[in-house]
Every structure is written in structure tokens, then in C-alpha cells.
C-alpha positions as CSV (number, residue, x, y, z in Angstrom):
1,M,75.1,-71.7,-9.4
2,A,71.2,-70.7,-8.6
3,A,70.5,-74.1,-8.5
4,A,73.9,-74.9,-6.2
5,G,72.9,-72.4,-4.2
6,A,69.4,-73.7,-3.6
7,V,70.8,-76.8,-2.4
8,A,73.6,-75.2,-0.2
9,F,70.9,-73.6,1.5
10,S,68.6,-76.4,2.4
11,S,71.7,-78.2,3.8
12,L,71.6,-75.3,6.2
13,N,68.5,-75.2,7.1
14,P,65.7,-77.8,6.4
15,L,63.0,-75.9,7.1
16,P,62.4,-73.5,3.8
17,S,62.8,-76.9,1.7
18,L,60.1,-78.4,4.0
19,L,58.1,-75.9,3.5
20,L,58.4,-75.7,-0.1
21,S,57.9,-79.1,-1.0
22,A,54.9,-79.8,1.6
23,P,51.6,-79.2,-1.1
24,S,49.7,-78.4,2.0
25,L,51.7,-75.6,2.7
26,R,52.8,-74.0,-0.4
27,R,49.1,-72.7,-0.9
28,L,49.4,-70.7,2.3
29,P,50.6,-67.0,2.3
30,L,53.5,-66.7,4.9
31,R,53.1,-64.3,7.9
32,R,56.0,-61.8,8.9
33,P,58.2,-61.9,10.6
34,F,59.7,-62.7,6.9
35,F,63.5,-63.9,6.2
36,R,65.7,-62.7,3.0
37,A,69.1,-64.2,1.5
38,S,71.9,-62.8,0.0
39,S,75.1,-64.4,-1.2
40,S,78.3,-63.2,0.6
41,S,80.8,-64.1,-1.8
42,S,81.2,-66.3,-5.3
43,S,83.8,-67.8,-4.9
44,S,83.7,-69.0,-1.5
45,P,81.2,-71.5,-0.3
46,T,77.9,-70.0,-0.2
47,E,76.7,-68.5,3.2
48,F,73.3,-66.6,4.0
49,N,72.3,-64.3,6.4
50,I,69.1,-64.4,7.5
51,T,67.6,-61.0,8.9
52,F,64.0,-60.0,9.7
53,G,62.4,-57.1,8.7
54,A,61.1,-54.4,11.0
55,A,58.0,-55.1,13.0
56,A,55.0,-53.4,11.3
57,A,53.3,-50.6,13.9
58,P,50.0,-52.5,15.3
59,S,47.3,-51.0,13.0
60,K,43.8,-52.0,12.8
61,S,44.2,-52.3,8.9
62,L,47.4,-54.0,8.6
63,I,46.9,-56.8,11.6
64,P,44.9,-59.7,10.1
65,D,42.9,-62.4,12.2
66,P,45.0,-65.4,13.0
67,S,44.5,-68.7,11.7
68,P,45.3,-71.9,13.7
69,L,46.7,-73.1,10.3
70,D,48.8,-70.7,8.9
71,P,52.4,-71.2,9.6
72,W,54.6,-69.0,11.0
73,I,58.7,-68.9,11.2
74,V,60.0,-67.7,14.5
75,R,63.3,-67.6,15.7
76,D,63.4,-69.8,19.3
77,E,65.6,-68.7,22.2
78,N,68.6,-70.6,21.1
79,G,68.6,-68.5,17.9
80,N,67.4,-71.0,15.4
81,L,64.4,-70.6,13.0
82,T,61.3,-73.3,13.9
83,L,58.4,-73.7,12.6
84,Q,54.9,-72.9,14.1
85,S,51.2,-72.9,13.6
86,S,50.5,-70.1,16.6
87,P,51.9,-66.4,15.8
88,P,54.3,-64.9,18.2
89,A,53.8,-63.3,21.2
90,R,54.9,-60.1,20.0
91,F,52.0,-60.3,17.3
92,L,49.9,-61.1,19.9
93,H,50.3,-58.3,22.1
94,A,50.2,-56.0,18.7
95,M,46.6,-57.4,18.2
96,A,45.7,-56.8,21.5
97,E,47.0,-53.0,21.8
98,A,45.3,-52.4,18.3
99,K,41.8,-53.8,19.5
100,A,42.2,-51.5,23.1
101,S,42.7,-48.3,21.3
102,S,40.1,-49.3,19.2
103,S,37.8,-49.4,21.8
104,S,38.8,-46.8,24.2
105,S,39.0,-44.4,20.8
106,S,34.7,-45.7,20.4
107,K,34.1,-45.0,24.3
108,K,35.1,-41.5,24.1
109,T,33.1,-41.0,20.8
110,K,30.0,-43.0,22.7
111,Q,30.5,-40.3,25.7
112,S,30.9,-37.0,23.8
113,E,27.5,-37.9,22.3
114,S,25.9,-38.9,25.2
115,N,27.0,-35.6,27.1
116,K,25.5,-33.9,23.9
117,V,22.5,-35.4,24.2
118,K,22.4,-34.6,28.2
119,D,23.4,-30.6,27.3
120,K,20.1,-30.6,25.0
121,K,17.9,-32.6,27.7
122,G,18.9,-29.7,30.0
123,P,20.4,-29.5,33.9
124,S,17.2,-30.9,35.7
125,T,17.3,-34.2,33.4
126,Q,21.1,-34.2,34.2
127,A,20.3,-33.5,38.0
128,S,17.7,-36.2,38.2
129,A,19.8,-39.0,36.3
130,A,22.4,-38.0,38.9
131,S,20.2,-38.9,41.3
132,T,18.5,-42.2,40.3
133,A,21.8,-43.8,39.3
134,P,23.9,-44.7,43.0
135,K,27.3,-44.9,42.2
136,Y,28.1,-47.9,44.2
137,S,25.7,-50.7,45.0
138,K,24.2,-51.6,48.5
139,A,26.6,-54.8,48.5
140,A,29.5,-52.6,47.8
141,R,28.7,-50.1,50.4
142,R,28.1,-52.8,53.3
143,F,31.5,-54.9,52.1
144,Y,32.7,-50.8,52.8
145,N,31.1,-50.3,56.0
146,Q,32.4,-53.8,57.5
147,N,35.8,-54.2,56.3
148,I,37.0,-50.6,55.4
149,R,36.3,-48.2,57.6
150,E,38.2,-45.1,57.5
151,P,39.3,-43.6,61.3
152,Q,36.5,-42.2,63.4
153,R,36.4,-39.7,65.7
154,L,36.8,-41.3,69.3
155,S,33.8,-39.9,71.0
156,K,31.5,-41.2,67.7
157,V,33.0,-45.0,68.2
158,L,32.3,-44.7,72.0
159,A,28.8,-43.8,71.3
160,A,28.1,-46.6,68.3
161,A,30.0,-49.0,70.7
162,G,27.1,-48.7,73.2
163,V,29.1,-46.8,76.0
164,A,27.3,-43.9,76.3
165,S,25.8,-41.0,74.6
166,R,27.6,-38.6,72.6
167,R,28.0,-36.1,75.1
168,S,28.5,-38.3,77.8
169,S,31.1,-40.2,75.6
170,E,33.1,-36.7,75.6
171,E,32.8,-36.3,79.1
172,L,34.3,-39.7,80.0
173,I,37.5,-38.7,77.6
174,F,37.5,-35.4,79.1
175,E,37.8,-36.7,82.3
176,G,40.9,-39.0,81.6
177,K,39.0,-42.2,81.8
178,V,39.8,-43.4,78.2
179,T,42.9,-44.6,76.7
180,V,44.0,-45.5,73.6
181,N,46.9,-47.8,73.0
182,G,48.0,-47.4,76.1
183,T,48.1,-43.9,76.4
184,V,45.1,-41.4,78.2
185,C,43.5,-39.6,75.4
186,T,41.7,-36.4,76.4
187,S,40.7,-35.1,72.9
188,P,37.3,-36.6,71.6
189,Q,38.5,-35.4,68.1
190,T,41.0,-37.9,68.0
191,R,41.0,-40.2,65.3
192,V,40.4,-44.3,65.9
193,D,40.2,-47.0,63.9
194,L,38.6,-49.4,66.1
195,S,39.6,-52.9,64.4
196,K,43.4,-52.0,64.7
197,D,43.2,-49.5,67.8
198,S,43.4,-50.8,71.5
199,I,40.5,-48.7,73.3
200,Y,39.7,-48.5,77.0
201,V,37.0,-47.3,78.8
202,N,37.6,-47.3,82.8
203,G,39.7,-49.9,82.8
204,N,37.2,-52.2,80.5
205,R,38.5,-53.1,76.8
206,L,36.4,-51.9,73.9
207,S,35.0,-54.6,71.7
208,K,36.4,-54.6,68.0
209,K,33.0,-55.6,66.9
210,L,29.9,-52.8,67.0
211,P,26.4,-54.0,67.3
212,P,24.1,-53.4,64.1
213,K,22.1,-50.9,63.3
214,L,18.8,-51.0,64.8
215,Y,15.2,-49.3,64.0
216,F,12.3,-49.6,65.8
217,A,8.8,-48.0,65.7
218,L,7.2,-48.0,68.9
219,N,3.8,-47.0,70.3
220,K,4.0,-45.2,73.1
221,P,1.9,-45.2,76.1
222,K,0.8,-42.0,77.8
223,G,3.2,-41.3,81.4
224,Y,6.5,-42.3,79.5
225,I,9.3,-40.1,79.0
226,C,11.9,-39.7,75.9
227,S,14.5,-40.3,78.0
228,C,17.6,-42.6,77.6
229,G,18.7,-42.8,81.4
230,E,17.5,-45.3,84.1
231,E,13.8,-44.0,84.7
232,P,11.5,-46.4,85.6
233,K,9.1,-45.1,82.9
234,S,11.2,-44.2,80.5
235,V,10.5,-45.2,76.8
236,V,13.7,-47.2,76.5
237,S,12.9,-49.5,79.3
238,L,10.4,-51.0,77.5
239,F,13.1,-52.5,75.0
240,D,14.4,-54.3,78.5
241,D,13.1,-58.0,77.3
242,F,14.8,-57.3,74.1
243,L,18.4,-56.2,75.8
244,K,18.2,-58.9,78.7
245,G,18.0,-61.7,75.8
246,W,21.0,-59.8,73.8
247,N,24.1,-62.0,74.9
248,K,22.3,-64.8,73.9
249,L,21.2,-64.1,69.9
250,H,24.4,-62.3,69.5
251,P,27.6,-63.6,71.5
252,G,30.6,-61.5,71.6
253,I,28.7,-58.2,70.2
254,P,28.3,-55.5,72.9
255,K,24.6,-54.5,73.6
256,P,23.0,-51.8,71.5
257,R,22.8,-48.0,73.2
258,L,18.9,-47.3,72.4
259,F,17.3,-44.1,72.2
260,T,14.6,-42.2,70.8
261,V,14.6,-39.7,67.5
262,G,13.1,-36.5,69.1
263,R,10.0,-36.5,71.5
264,L,6.8,-36.7,72.4
265,D,5.7,-35.5,75.7
266,V,4.7,-37.5,78.5
267,A,1.2,-37.1,78.0
268,T,1.0,-37.5,74.1
269,T,0.7,-41.2,72.9
270,G,1.7,-42.8,69.3
271,L,4.6,-43.1,66.9
272,I,8.1,-42.7,68.0
273,I,11.5,-44.0,66.4
274,V,13.7,-45.8,68.3
275,T,17.4,-46.3,67.0
276,N,21.1,-46.8,67.7
277,D,22.0,-44.6,64.7
278,G,22.7,-41.5,65.4
279,E,23.5,-40.0,62.0
280,F,19.8,-41.8,61.2
281,A,18.6,-39.8,63.9
282,Q,20.2,-36.3,62.9
283,R,18.6,-36.5,59.9
284,L,15.1,-37.3,61.1
285,S,15.0,-34.7,63.8
286,H,17.2,-31.6,62.3
287,P,14.8,-28.8,60.9
288,S,16.1,-28.7,57.4
289,N,14.3,-31.8,56.9
290,E,10.9,-30.8,57.2
291,L,9.5,-33.9,57.9
292,S,5.8,-33.9,58.1
293,K,4.3,-35.4,60.9
294,E,0.4,-36.1,61.8
295,Y,-1.2,-35.8,65.0
296,I,-4.9,-36.8,66.0
297,A,-6.1,-34.4,68.7
298,T,-9.5,-35.0,70.9
299,V,-10.6,-31.8,72.4
300,D,-13.4,-30.9,75.1
301,G,-16.0,-28.8,73.6
302,S,-17.4,-28.6,70.5
303,V,-15.4,-27.0,67.4
304,H,-16.3,-24.5,64.9
305,K,-14.9,-22.8,61.7
306,R,-13.4,-19.8,63.9
307,H,-11.3,-22.4,66.0
308,L,-9.9,-24.4,62.4
309,I,-9.3,-20.8,61.2
310,A,-7.2,-19.6,64.3
311,I,-5.3,-22.7,63.7
312,S,-4.4,-22.8,60.6
313,E,-3.1,-19.2,61.0
314,G,-0.9,-20.7,63.0
315,T,1.0,-19.0,65.9
316,V,4.4,-17.8,67.3
317,I,6.3,-20.6,69.1
318,E,9.8,-19.7,70.8
319,G,9.7,-16.8,68.7
320,T,9.2,-18.4,65.6
321,K,5.5,-18.4,63.7
322,C,4.8,-21.8,63.3
323,I,1.7,-22.3,60.8
324,P,0.3,-26.2,60.4
325,D,0.7,-27.7,56.9
326,L,-3.2,-29.0,57.3
327,V,-5.9,-28.5,59.9
328,E,-9.1,-30.9,59.3
329,L,-11.7,-32.0,61.7
330,L,-12.4,-35.6,61.2
331,P,-16.2,-37.0,61.4
332,G,-17.9,-38.5,64.8
333,Q,-17.6,-41.9,66.1
334,P,-20.7,-43.6,67.5
335,D,-17.9,-44.5,70.3
336,A,-16.4,-40.6,70.9
337,S,-18.2,-38.3,72.2
338,R,-15.9,-35.5,71.9
339,P,-14.5,-34.1,68.5
340,R,-11.3,-35.0,67.1
341,L,-8.8,-32.8,64.7
342,R,-6.2,-33.9,62.3
343,I,-3.4,-31.8,62.6
344,V,-0.3,-32.2,60.1
345,V,3.0,-30.3,61.0
346,H,6.5,-30.1,59.9
347,E,8.2,-27.7,62.4
348,G,8.9,-30.0,65.0
349,R,8.7,-27.1,67.5
350,N,7.9,-28.1,71.7
351,H,4.3,-28.4,72.4
352,E,4.0,-27.3,68.6
353,V,0.3,-29.1,68.3
354,R,-0.6,-27.5,72.0
355,E,0.3,-24.6,71.3
356,L,-1.6,-24.2,68.1
357,V,-4.7,-25.6,69.7
358,K,-4.4,-23.4,72.8
359,Y,-4.1,-20.5,70.8
360,A,-7.9,-21.1,68.9
361,G,-9.2,-21.1,72.5
362,L,-9.7,-25.3,72.9
363,Q,-8.6,-27.6,75.5
364,I,-6.9,-31.0,74.2
365,Y,-8.1,-34.2,76.0
366,S,-5.9,-36.5,74.5
367,L,-3.0,-36.2,71.7
368,K,-1.4,-38.9,69.3
369,R,0.9,-39.0,66.8
370,V,0.1,-41.4,64.0
371,R,2.7,-40.5,61.1
372,I,6.3,-39.3,60.3
373,G,6.8,-38.6,57.0
374,E,5.4,-41.5,54.6
375,F,5.2,-44.0,57.6
376,R,2.2,-44.5,59.6
377,L,1.7,-46.0,62.7
378,P,0.5,-49.8,62.0
379,S,-3.3,-49.9,63.5
380,D,-2.5,-53.5,65.2
381,L,0.4,-52.0,67.2
382,G,-0.7,-52.1,70.7
383,L,0.6,-49.4,73.5
384,G,4.1,-50.2,74.7
385,K,4.6,-52.4,71.9
386,Y,7.2,-52.2,69.0
387,V,8.1,-53.6,65.9
388,E,11.3,-53.6,63.7
389,L,11.5,-51.5,60.5
390,K,12.3,-52.9,57.2
391,Q,14.0,-51.1,54.9
392,A,11.2,-49.9,52.9
393,D,10.0,-48.8,56.3
394,I,13.0,-46.6,56.6
395,K,12.7,-45.4,53.2
396,L,9.3,-44.0,53.9
397,L,10.7,-42.0,57.0
398,D,14.0,-41.0,55.8
399,A,14.1,-39.5,52.4
400,N,17.9,-40.2,52.3
401,S,17.7,-43.5,53.6
402,Q,20.0,-44.6,50.7
403,K,23.1,-44.2,52.6
404,I,22.0,-46.9,55.1
405,A,24.3,-49.9,54.2
């Protein structure tokens, strides 16, 4: 009876007999899903109900590594059993889930261990590590700023496009000279997207492209004022040749609106930064930045110790006591008969260095700024000449320069 059942089973489905007769396959273990045969009746012809065992729960210890030589008996789309050398998709999916769960648990364990180490090191070490590790790379920040810009205030967009200063742009908006998508806009705080919104100023459409951020170091001559107007002797007028050739070098991009970072007196010479980046200029000129500035003051008469003490004690300027960071008498030079003082300040008050020297009883003959932050005026940069700053120079100027894309 057993022999007859085996013959009947082989006639119904030749795959098991093929599997048992093949010498190369007999030595290989069978993988799940497995089948179980049972006889339904002893009198009737032998029939078999082939059922599949329940799929095992994904477990790292119960799931073996598949081998291309292991036979797998699976059911195809038509419900027929087939023999194949690769495991079924359900088994591979279970393996992937098991590996993912094990890797996530190991990551959580490593993260908890690292947090314990950070707690032992203290908050100062954590703060320094957080400050040194940027969240995104420079390329990612640049791509975001160029392609996925968030809506910004209308007055800020006009100023960045070179229409006018922030304050003058607000005046244009209040006067009803700016339209957004065909409607007159009188609120400078309106959020707009330059790439999507249609903006007109005095009937002229604003370009969809913004000029790039520019940074220059200028050796300001005597007699020039730090103004963005059309005065013939403004600092910005020294860039006329650069702006005249802008359209040839950058077709389709509007001209940048340049302005100075801070101010220098008309009679003061030396280093001044010129840019079109308003946020950068605000960071540099804000008093909370406490950016040090170094001046060389040439004075009339002779300088004594009491003069140096009086300057170092400071004086009251605009209701605030201003004390310099450093006061030093420089060695005499053969070609210069007047003494020179090196004075370093960080307050940035109006006429601060001149007031300090005047309070000490001295009179300034000439004043020159030679350093801002850690950036020093190049010795070979002549009066009225400028040089474009590189990223390394910007870092010397601004401690928060990593924010620039």
C-alpha cells in the first residue's frame, strides 16, 4: 500500500520523485516552505492534500543564509509547485527586516554609549563638539539657498536685488510704487518668492535672478565719504569701472548695490569693507560683535607717558565710557618726524579714536585704520584700490562666516 501510494504521488506530481532520485539534490537539506502528504481514504484512489507550514517569524538565529545551490519548492501564480534554486521573495523580505531591526538596535546601543561618554566629559566639551561639527555641508547650504529659497520680506528682496537700500525700499513700498502679482503692495513685511512671484518697481519688472554676494577690502583715500548716494567723492564711486563692465561679464543678472560696512571719517584713511550682503554687514557692525579695530594715529608734538595713561583710561563718548583695548607708542621712523600711536578699540563709537587722543591733550595729524578683526589691510594695496575677499579673508573678519553659503 505504501509503495502504491508513492507511485500515485509520483504520478500526480513528478517534482518530489525528481528530488529524491537526483543524487546531487538528495544530499542538500530542504528549506521551508515544506509540504505534508496525507491519504484521505483507504478504499478510494489515493489523494494528497499539499499544505504549507506557517511562515516562521523573522529571527536572526532561525534564518540561515541562502545558498544558490539549495533547492526551494514554492508555489507559482497558478498554484502549481515548482522547484527553483533561489529562495522566495517572502523569505528575502523577512531576512531584510531582521537585519534592519538588528542594525537599528545596535545603532541605539552605540548612541546611548556615546551619550554616556558625553555626559562624563561635561557640557563644555559637548558645546565645542556641536560648534565644530556643521549640520550641513557648504555645497548643501549653497544648493538650498539657490534652489529652495523660503519666502522673504518684500523690502529685503528689493534691497538684495539692488533696487535701493532697505529703508529706501520700504519708502517705495509705502508710496505704492511696488506691485506683486498685479496688485499694489503697501506692506514691506509681505512674504514673496522671487522665483514664483511677479514683482514690478516703478513699472519695471524685477529680475528673477539675484546678483551674487560680493565682498571687497578698500584702502579709502582722504576726502571720500562713506555714502551710497551719487556724490562724486563717495566710497562707492571708486567702483564705477567695476559696475560699468558688469553687464558684459554677467549678462542677465542685475547690478549689485554696493555699500560700506560701517563708516570712516572724511579725513580718515585705511581699511573699509564694501559689500552687497546686508546680513553680513549687520553682523560686522553690530556692537554685540565687539569686533576689534586697529588704528595708526600720527600726532603733532611729543608723546609722554602721561598721554598714554590718559588714553588708556578712556573717556565718555555719547554718554558711554569708552576704554581702548591697547595703546602703544610705535618706534620712530627715519622718514617720519611725527610720533605714531597704535590704538585698538572695539566699541565702534563715532569719532572714538579722535576723542580719545583729544582727551589726552594731543592733536591728530592723520588717522589710518589698518585692521578689522583678524584681517589686516594688505601692505601693497594703494589708496583708492580694492581687492575682492576670499572665503579665508571673510573668516578672519567674521567669526560667524560659516553661515555664508
